[in-house]
N, CA, C and O atoms as CSV, one atom per row, in Angstrom:
chain,resi,resn,atom,element,x,y,z
A,1,MET,N,N,-4.397,-10.415,11.666
A,1,MET,CA,C,-4.296,-8.998,11.915
A,1,MET,C,C,-5.636,-8.337,11.576
A,1,MET,O,O,-6.428,-8.869,10.798
A,2,ARG,N,N,-5.861,-7.216,12.152
A,2,ARG,CA,C,-7.101,-6.490,11.912
A,2,ARG,C,C,-6.803,-5.237,11.102
A,2,ARG,O,O,-5.690,-4.711,11.109
A,3,PHE,N,N,-7.834,-4.780,10.406
A,3,PHE,CA,C,-7.707,-3.540,9.659
A,3,PHE,C,C,-7.754,-2.357,10.608
A,3,PHE,O,O,-8.497,-2.370,11.589
A,4,ARG,N,N,-6.970,-1.344,10.320
A,4,ARG,CA,C,-6.984,-0.107,11.089
A,4,ARG,C,C,-7.299,1.022,10.109
A,4,ARG,O,O,-6.616,1.177,9.096
A,5,GLN,N,N,-8.317,1.797,10.406
A,5,GLN,CA,C,-8.712,2.859,9.479
A,5,GLN,C,C,-8.044,4.170,9.845
A,5,GLN,O,O,-7.840,4.479,11.019
A,6,HIS,N,N,-7.714,4.923,8.828
A,6,HIS,CA,C,-7.115,6.239,8.991
A,6,HIS,C,C,-8.029,7.252,8.325
A,6,HIS,O,O,-8.341,7.115,7.142
A,7,ALA,N,N,-8.464,8.267,9.062
A,7,ALA,CA,C,-9.352,9.284,8.499
A,7,ALA,C,C,-8.525,10.434,7.960
A,7,ALA,O,O,-7.489,10.791,8.521
A,8,ALA,N,N,-8.991,11.001,6.880
A,8,ALA,CA,C,-8.378,12.191,6.302
A,8,ALA,C,C,-9.512,13.139,5.977
A,8,ALA,O,O,-10.473,12.766,5.304
A,9,ALA,N,N,-9.398,14.359,6.456
A,9,ALA,CA,C,-10.461,15.352,6.314
A,9,ALA,C,C,-11.713,14.779,6.934
A,9,ALA,O,O,-11.680,14.342,8.084
A,10,ALA,N,N,-12.813,14.766,6.213
A,10,ALA,CA,C,-14.074,14.308,6.779
A,10,ALA,C,C,-14.377,12.861,6.460
A,10,ALA,O,O,-15.328,12.302,7.005
A,11,ALA,N,N,-13.595,12.238,5.591
A,11,ALA,CA,C,-13.934,10.886,5.144
A,11,ALA,C,C,-12.802,9.918,5.426
A,11,ALA,O,O,-11.628,10.273,5.321
A,12,THR,N,N,-13.156,8.702,5.782
A,12,THR,CA,C,-12.156,7.648,5.881
A,12,THR,C,C,-11.955,7.139,4.472
A,12,THR,O,O,-12.898,6.695,3.818
A,13,ALA,N,N,-10.709,7.208,4.006
A,13,ALA,CA,C,-10.500,6.919,2.606
A,13,ALA,C,C,-9.476,5.836,2.338
A,13,ALA,O,O,-9.439,5.306,1.227
A,14,LEU,N,N,-8.653,5.487,3.293
A,14,LEU,CA,C,-7.635,4.476,3.049
A,14,LEU,C,C,-7.607,3.545,4.236
A,14,LEU,O,O,-7.412,3.989,5.367
A,15,THR,N,N,-7.799,2.258,3.999
A,15,THR,CA,C,-7.731,1.280,5.070
A,15,THR,C,C,-6.511,0.416,4.812
A,15,THR,O,O,-6.320,-0.082,3.702
A,16,VAL,N,N,-5.691,0.238,5.827
A,16,VAL,CA,C,-4.439,-0.463,5.645
A,16,VAL,C,C,-4.312,-1.551,6.690
A,16,VAL,O,O,-4.422,-1.279,7.886
A,17,LEU,N,N,-4.081,-2.786,6.253
A,17,LEU,CA,C,-3.822,-3.874,7.182
A,17,LEU,C,C,-2.407,-3.699,7.721
A,17,LEU,O,O,-1.461,-3.523,6.954
A,18,GLY,N,N,-2.271,-3.747,9.014
A,18,GLY,CA,C,-0.953,-3.623,9.610
A,18,GLY,C,C,-0.626,-2.230,10.085
A,18,GLY,O,O,0.489,-1.997,10.551
A,19,GLY,N,N,-1.550,-1.291,9.988
A,19,GLY,CA,C,-1.367,0.017,10.585
A,19,GLY,C,C,-0.457,0.954,9.839
A,19,GLY,O,O,0.149,1.819,10.472
A,20,ALA,N,N,-0.321,0.841,8.532
A,20,ALA,CA,C,0.515,1.778,7.795
A,20,ALA,C,C,-0.163,3.136,7.742
A,20,ALA,O,O,-1.372,3.225,7.526
A,21,LEU,N,N,0.603,4.174,7.935
A,21,LEU,CA,C,0.066,5.524,7.886
A,21,LEU,C,C,0.167,6.060,6.471
A,21,LEU,O,O,0.909,5.523,5.649
A,22,ALA,N,N,-0.571,7.106,6.189
A,22,ALA,CA,C,-0.585,7.676,4.845
A,22,ALA,C,C,0.209,8.966,4.793
A,22,ALA,O,O,0.388,9.639,5.808
A,23,THR,N,N,0.687,9.309,3.597
A,23,THR,CA,C,1.373,10.575,3.376
A,23,THR,C,C,0.529,11.420,2.432
A,23,THR,O,O,-0.489,10.948,1.927
A,24,ALA,N,N,0.924,12.622,2.195
A,24,ALA,CA,C,0.123,13.569,1.414
A,24,ALA,C,C,-0.164,13.067,0.008
A,24,ALA,O,O,0.677,12.395,-0.588
A,25,PRO,N,N,-1.352,13.387,-0.540
A,25,PRO,CA,C,-1.688,12.961,-1.889
A,25,PRO,C,C,-0.719,13.524,-2.916
A,25,PRO,O,O,-0.197,14.628,-2.762
A,26,ALA,N,N,-0.495,12.762,-3.941
A,26,ALA,CA,C,0.305,13.169,-5.090
A,26,ALA,C,C,1.750,13.516,-4.748
A,26,ALA,O,O,2.455,14.088,-5.579
A,27,ALA,N,N,2.200,13.187,-3.551
A,27,ALA,CA,C,3.591,13.460,-3.195
A,27,ALA,C,C,4.510,12.596,-4.063
A,27,ALA,O,O,5.478,13.097,-4.634
A,28,HIS,N,N,4.212,11.325,-4.159
A,28,HIS,CA,C,4.934,10.367,-4.995
A,28,HIS,C,C,6.450,10.471,-4.872
A,28,HIS,O,O,7.169,10.165,-5.824
A,29,ALA,N,N,6.943,10.896,-3.716
A,29,ALA,CA,C,8.382,10.979,-3.509
A,29,ALA,C,C,8.842,9.669,-2.876
A,29,ALA,O,O,8.742,9.493,-1.662
A,30,ALA,N,N,9.335,8.773,-3.682
A,30,ALA,CA,C,9.793,7.484,-3.179
A,30,ALA,C,C,10.870,6.964,-4.114
A,30,ALA,O,O,11.222,7.612,-5.099
A,31,GLY,N,N,11.389,5.784,-3.792
A,31,GLY,CA,C,12.427,5.185,-4.607
A,31,GLY,C,C,11.865,4.609,-5.900
A,31,GLY,O,O,10.724,4.875,-6.276
A,32,GLY,N,N,12.689,3.817,-6.567
A,32,GLY,CA,C,12.283,3.213,-7.823
A,32,GLY,C,C,11.272,2.096,-7.622
A,32,GLY,O,O,10.993,1.677,-6.499
A,33,THR,N,N,10.739,1.633,-8.721
A,33,THR,CA,C,9.742,0.567,-8.694
A,33,THR,C,C,10.287,-0.654,-7.958
A,33,THR,O,O,11.443,-1.038,-8.140
A,34,ALA,N,N,9.443,-1.254,-7.129
A,34,ALA,CA,C,9.837,-2.435,-6.365
A,34,ALA,C,C,10.161,-3.585,-7.321
A,34,ALA,O,O,9.572,-3.678,-8.398
A,35,PRO,N,N,11.099,-4.466,-6.933
A,35,PRO,CA,C,11.471,-5.577,-7.812
A,35,PRO,C,C,10.329,-6.581,-7.975
A,35,PRO,O,O,9.368,-6.587,-7.206
A,36,ALA,N,N,10.461,-7.420,-8.984
A,36,ALA,CA,C,9.431,-8.414,-9.300
A,36,ALA,C,C,9.231,-9.426,-8.176
A,36,ALA,O,O,8.189,-10.079,-8.126
A,37,CYS,N,N,10.193,-9.570,-7.280
A,37,CYS,CA,C,10.025,-10.513,-6.169
A,37,CYS,C,C,9.011,-10.011,-5.139
A,37,CYS,O,O,8.647,-10.753,-4.227
A,38,ILE,N,N,8.550,-8.768,-5.267
A,38,ILE,CA,C,7.428,-8.265,-4.470
A,38,ILE,C,C,6.181,-8.503,-5.325
A,38,ILE,O,O,5.898,-7.747,-6.255
A,39,ALA,N,N,5.446,-9.559,-4.996
A,39,ALA,CA,C,4.240,-9.896,-5.765
A,39,ALA,C,C,3.152,-8.884,-5.441
A,39,ALA,O,O,2.981,-8.494,-4.286
A,40,ARG,N,N,2.410,-8.456,-6.475
A,40,ARG,CA,C,1.319,-7.515,-6.308
A,40,ARG,C,C,0.087,-8.069,-7.009
A,40,ARG,O,O,0.165,-8.552,-8.139
A,41,VAL,N,N,-1.044,-7.994,-6.328
A,41,VAL,CA,C,-2.330,-8.355,-6.924
A,41,VAL,C,C,-3.287,-7.225,-6.588
A,41,VAL,O,O,-3.422,-6.846,-5.424
A,42,VAL,N,N,-3.951,-6.685,-7.603
A,42,VAL,CA,C,-4.913,-5.596,-7.402
A,42,VAL,C,C,-6.259,-6.080,-7.907
A,42,VAL,O,O,-6.392,-6.456,-9.072
A,43,ASP,N,N,-7.262,-6.071,-7.031
A,43,ASP,CA,C,-8.612,-6.510,-7.374
A,43,ASP,C,C,-9.607,-5.407,-7.082
A,43,ASP,O,O,-9.506,-4.714,-6.069
A,44,GLU,N,N,-10.572,-5.247,-7.979
A,44,GLU,CA,C,-11.683,-4.324,-7.749
A,44,GLU,C,C,-12.723,-5.059,-6.917
A,44,GLU,O,O,-13.182,-6.136,-7.295
A,45,MET,N,N,-13.092,-4.477,-5.790
A,45,MET,CA,C,-14.089,-5.059,-4.895
A,45,MET,C,C,-15.151,-3.996,-4.612
A,45,MET,O,O,-14.912,-2.815,-4.863
A,46,PRO,N,N,-16.315,-4.389,-4.095
A,46,PRO,CA,C,-17.365,-3.400,-3.804
A,46,PRO,C,C,-16.921,-2.294,-2.842
A,46,PRO,O,O,-17.411,-1.169,-2.935
A,47,ASP,N,N,-16.001,-2.596,-1.922
A,47,ASP,CA,C,-15.568,-1.587,-0.953
A,47,ASP,C,C,-14.321,-0.823,-1.391
A,47,ASP,O,O,-13.802,-0.015,-0.622
A,48,GLY,N,N,-13.828,-1.058,-2.605
A,48,GLY,CA,C,-12.659,-0.350,-3.120
A,48,GLY,C,C,-11.661,-1.309,-3.732
A,48,GLY,O,O,-11.919,-2.508,-3.843
A,49,GLN,N,N,-10.517,-0.772,-4.129
A,49,GLN,CA,C,-9.459,-1.608,-4.694
A,49,GLN,C,C,-8.693,-2.285,-3.564
A,49,GLN,O,O,-8.272,-1.629,-2.611
A,50,HIS,N,N,-8.514,-3.592,-3.673
A,50,HIS,CA,C,-7.705,-4.337,-2.716
A,50,HIS,C,C,-6.339,-4.577,-3.354
A,50,HIS,O,O,-6.247,-5.082,-4.473
A,51,VAL,N,N,-5.292,-4.212,-2.639
A,51,VAL,CA,C,-3.923,-4.401,-3.108
A,51,VAL,C,C,-3.253,-5.382,-2.152
A,51,VAL,O,O,-3.109,-5.100,-0.963
A,52,TRP,N,N,-2.847,-6.527,-2.674
A,52,TRP,CA,C,-2.136,-7.527,-1.884
A,52,TRP,C,C,-0.681,-7.514,-2.302
A,52,TRP,O,O,-0.361,-7.519,-3.491
A,53,LEU,N,N,0.202,-7.495,-1.307
A,53,LEU,CA,C,1.645,-7.537,-1.543
A,53,LEU,C,C,2.214,-8.745,-0.834
A,53,LEU,O,O,1.790,-9.060,0.278
A,54,GLN,N,N,3.171,-9.436,-1.454
A,54,GLN,CA,C,3.890,-10.526,-0.793
A,54,GLN,C,C,5.355,-10.408,-1.129
A,54,GLN,O,O,5.726,-10.220,-2.288
A,55,ASN,N,N,6.189,-10.519,-0.107
A,55,ASN,CA,C,7.628,-10.447,-0.276
A,55,ASN,C,C,8.196,-11.841,-0.528
A,55,ASN,O,O,8.170,-12.696,0.358
A,56,ASN,N,N,8.700,-12.066,-1.721
A,56,ASN,CA,C,9.340,-13.329,-2.098
A,56,ASN,C,C,10.819,-13.108,-2.419
A,56,ASN,O,O,11.409,-13.861,-3.194
A,57,CYS,N,N,11.414,-12.076,-1.822
A,57,CYS,CA,C,12.773,-11.662,-2.166
A,57,CYS,C,C,13.867,-12.383,-1.387
A,57,CYS,O,O,15.041,-12.265,-1.739
A,58,GLY,N,N,13.513,-13.131,-0.333
A,58,GLY,CA,C,14.525,-13.830,0.444
A,58,GLY,C,C,15.149,-12.963,1.531
A,58,GLY,O,O,16.059,-13.407,2.232
A,59,ARG,N,N,14.672,-11.743,1.675
A,59,ARG,CA,C,15.148,-10.828,2.722
A,59,ARG,C,C,14.066,-9.801,2.999
A,59,ARG,O,O,13.133,-9.651,2.211
A,60,THR,N,N,14.183,-9.101,4.099
A,60,THR,CA,C,13.215,-8.056,4.435
A,60,THR,C,C,13.294,-6.930,3.413
A,60,THR,O,O,14.383,-6.510,3.022
A,61,MET,N,N,12.147,-6.451,2.989
A,61,MET,CA,C,12.063,-5.350,2.022
A,61,MET,C,C,11.192,-4.246,2.606
A,61,MET,O,O,10.325,-4.503,3.440
A,62,HIS,N,N,11.430,-3.019,2.161
A,62,HIS,CA,C,10.621,-1.862,2.547
A,62,HIS,C,C,10.002,-1.302,1.274
A,62,HIS,O,O,10.709,-0.901,0.350
A,63,VAL,N,N,8.668,-1.279,1.238
A,63,VAL,CA,C,7.965,-0.833,0.040
A,63,VAL,C,C,6.870,0.165,0.407
A,63,VAL,O,O,6.436,0.249,1.555
A,64,LYS,N,N,6.446,0.905,-0.586
A,64,LYS,CA,C,5.402,1.914,-0.442
A,64,LYS,C,C,4.471,1.784,-1.640
A,64,LYS,O,O,4.934,1.627,-2.770
A,65,VAL,N,N,3.155,1.848,-1.403
A,65,VAL,CA,C,2.177,1.796,-2.485
A,65,VAL,C,C,1.837,3.232,-2.880
A,65,VAL,O,O,1.424,4.039,-2.048
A,66,ILE,N,N,2.019,3.532,-4.161
A,66,ILE,CA,C,1.716,4.856,-4.701
A,66,ILE,C,C,0.286,4.820,-5.233
A,66,ILE,O,O,-0.076,3.941,-6.015
A,67,VAL,N,N,-0.521,5.789,-4.798
A,67,VAL,CA,C,-1.945,5.838,-5.137
A,67,VAL,C,C,-2.210,7.113,-5.928
A,67,VAL,O,O,-1.870,8.208,-5.480
A,68,ASP,N,N,-2.813,6.974,-7.097
A,68,ASP,CA,C,-3.223,8.140,-7.873
A,68,ASP,C,C,-4.509,8.706,-7.298
A,68,ASP,O,O,-5.481,7.974,-7.110
A,69,GLY,N,N,-4.523,9.999,-7.017
A,69,GLY,CA,C,-5.732,10.663,-6.577
A,69,GLY,C,C,-6.019,10.582,-5.093
A,69,GLY,O,O,-7.087,11.004,-4.649
A,70,TRP,N,N,-5.084,10.047,-4.312
A,70,TRP,CA,C,-5.290,10.006,-2.861
A,70,TRP,C,C,-3.963,9.793,-2.162
A,70,TRP,O,O,-2.910,9.963,-2.776
A,71,TYR,N,N,-3.991,9.428,-0.898
A,71,TYR,CA,C,-2.802,9.284,-0.082
A,71,TYR,C,C,-2.030,8.014,-0.442
A,71,TYR,O,O,-2.619,6.956,-0.665
A,72,ASP,N,N,-0.700,8.139,-0.493
A,72,ASP,CA,C,0.161,6.976,-0.646
A,72,ASP,C,C,0.260,6.277,0.704
A,72,ASP,O,O,-0.002,6.883,1.743
A,73,SER,N,N,0.636,5.014,0.689
A,73,SER,CA,C,0.863,4.327,1.968
A,73,SER,C,C,2.165,4.833,2.571
A,73,SER,O,O,2.954,5.500,1.901
A,74,SER,N,N,2.378,4.517,3.813
A,74,SER,CA,C,3.687,4.789,4.414
A,74,SER,C,C,4.649,3.707,3.925
A,74,SER,O,O,4.258,2.808,3.181
A,75,CYS,N,N,5.886,3.800,4.342
A,75,CYS,CA,C,6.873,2.781,4.011
A,75,CYS,C,C,6.549,1.532,4.837
A,75,CYS,O,O,6.566,1.577,6.067
A,76,LEU,N,N,6.258,0.432,4.165
A,76,LEU,CA,C,5.861,-0.812,4.812
A,76,LEU,C,C,7.060,-1.750,4.903
A,76,LEU,O,O,7.755,-1.969,3.911
A,77,ARG,N,N,7.300,-2.294,6.070
A,77,ARG,CA,C,8.365,-3.283,6.261
A,77,ARG,C,C,7.751,-4.652,6.044
A,77,ARG,O,O,6.820,-5.044,6.747
A,78,LEU,N,N,8.282,-5.386,5.056
A,78,LEU,CA,C,7.798,-6.737,4.771
A,78,LEU,C,C,8.939,-7.727,4.976
A,78,LEU,O,O,9.917,-7.719,4.228
A,79,ALA,N,N,8.813,-8.567,5.977
A,79,ALA,CA,C,9.783,-9.644,6.173
A,79,ALA,C,C,9.650,-10.627,5.011
A,79,ALA,O,O,8.635,-10.623,4.313
A,80,ASP,N,N,10.647,-11.455,4.799
A,80,ASP,CA,C,10.573,-12.455,3.737
A,80,ASP,C,C,9.327,-13.316,3.928
A,80,ASP,O,O,9.064,-13.789,5.033
A,81,ARG,N,N,8.577,-13.515,2.881
A,81,ARG,CA,C,7.329,-14.295,2.821
A,81,ARG,C,C,6.145,-13.617,3.517
A,81,ARG,O,O,5.058,-14.192,3.576
A,82,ALA,N,N,6.338,-12.414,4.040
A,82,ALA,CA,C,5.236,-11.686,4.673
A,82,ALA,C,C,4.305,-11.120,3.604
A,82,ALA,O,O,4.717,-10.865,2.473
A,83,THR,N,N,3.052,-10.931,3.983
A,83,THR,CA,C,2.066,-10.334,3.081
A,83,THR,C,C,1.405,-9.142,3.767
A,83,THR,O,O,1.371,-9.055,4.995
A,84,ARG,N,N,0.890,-8.245,2.968
A,84,ARG,CA,C,0.110,-7.097,3.452
A,84,ARG,C,C,-1.042,-6.891,2.489
A,84,ARG,O,O,-0.932,-7.173,1.296
A,85,GLU,N,N,-2.140,-6.398,3.019
A,85,GLU,CA,C,-3.295,-6.049,2.200
A,85,GLU,C,C,-3.652,-4.607,2.491
A,85,GLU,O,O,-3.709,-4.197,3.650
A,86,LEU,N,N,-3.890,-3.838,1.445
A,86,LEU,CA,C,-4.352,-2.466,1.570
A,86,LEU,C,C,-5.672,-2.362,0.830
A,86,LEU,O,O,-5.840,-2.966,-0.229
A,87,VAL,N,N,-6.606,-1.606,1.375
A,87,VAL,CA,C,-7.889,-1.376,0.709
A,87,VAL,C,C,-7.969,0.109,0.395
A,87,VAL,O,O,-7.995,0.946,1.298
A,88,LEU,N,N,-8.008,0.426,-0.893
A,88,LEU,CA,C,-8.071,1.815,-1.335
A,88,LEU,C,C,-9.532,2.176,-1.587
A,88,LEU,O,O,-10.127,1.737,-2.572
A,89,LYS,N,N,-10.101,2.970,-0.700
A,89,LYS,CA,C,-11.498,3.374,-0.858
A,89,LYS,C,C,-11.620,4.584,-1.769
A,89,LYS,O,O,-12.675,4.818,-2.358
A,90,VAL,N,N,-10.551,5.346,-1.887
A,90,VAL,CA,C,-10.493,6.510,-2.773
A,90,VAL,C,C,-9.176,6.425,-3.513
A,90,VAL,O,O,-8.188,5.949,-2.953
A,91,GLY,N,N,-9.136,6.870,-4.747
A,91,GLY,CA,C,-7.921,6.804,-5.542
A,91,GLY,C,C,-7.753,5.435,-6.165
A,91,GLY,O,O,-8.543,4.523,-5.922
A,92,THR,N,N,-6.716,5.304,-6.968
A,92,THR,CA,C,-6.439,4.043,-7.653
A,92,THR,C,C,-4.960,3.687,-7.506
A,92,THR,O,O,-4.094,4.558,-7.420
A,93,TYR,N,N,-4.704,2.396,-7.480
A,93,TYR,CA,C,-3.336,1.890,-7.388
A,93,TYR,C,C,-2.533,2.377,-8.590
A,93,TYR,O,O,-2.989,2.295,-9.731
A,94,HIS,N,N,-1.339,2.882,-8.319
A,94,HIS,CA,C,-0.445,3.314,-9.407
A,94,HIS,C,C,0.735,2.344,-9.541
A,94,HIS,O,O,0.954,1.757,-10.600
A,95,LYS,N,N,1.495,2.187,-8.440
A,95,LYS,CA,C,2.629,1.267,-8.463
A,95,LYS,C,C,3.134,1.023,-7.055
A,95,LYS,O,O,2.703,1.674,-6.103
A,96,THR,N,N,4.055,0.077,-6.933
A,96,THR,CA,C,4.730,-0.209,-5.673
A,96,THR,C,C,6.200,0.135,-5.853
A,96,THR,O,O,6.821,-0.267,-6.837
A,97,VAL,N,N,6.757,0.883,-4.896
A,97,VAL,CA,C,8.141,1.330,-4.976
A,97,VAL,C,C,8.888,0.920,-3.724
A,97,VAL,O,O,8.273,0.610,-2.704
A,98,VAL,N,N,10.221,0.917,-3.796
A,98,VAL,CA,C,11.034,0.680,-2.609
A,98,VAL,C,C,11.175,1.989,-1.848
A,98,VAL,O,O,11.097,3.068,-2.435
A,99,CYS,N,N,11.380,1.891,-0.557
A,99,CYS,CA,C,11.535,3.103,0.262
A,99,CYS,C,C,12.539,2.869,1.378
A,99,CYS,O,O,12.802,3.773,2.171
């Protein structure tokens, strides 16, 4: 899959693999924290924070990445064993929630 960039205001600030759209900053209106079967890895890279998610739950899950100081991801559909990568160019990873 290829990265698709989403611009907000004058700057491109959130890059999401798989075409997830962003919602308003600091909205944080989502469900509870995603279960432990949704693996999360957050790495600091020169181009921003990379957030990797993998669904190990045995069924399709819907999750959203909450970002402090910028746009949250949209609700991402993850099939069992599917992975997604998000690159946060602005803001910092806060948590992953169900949606």
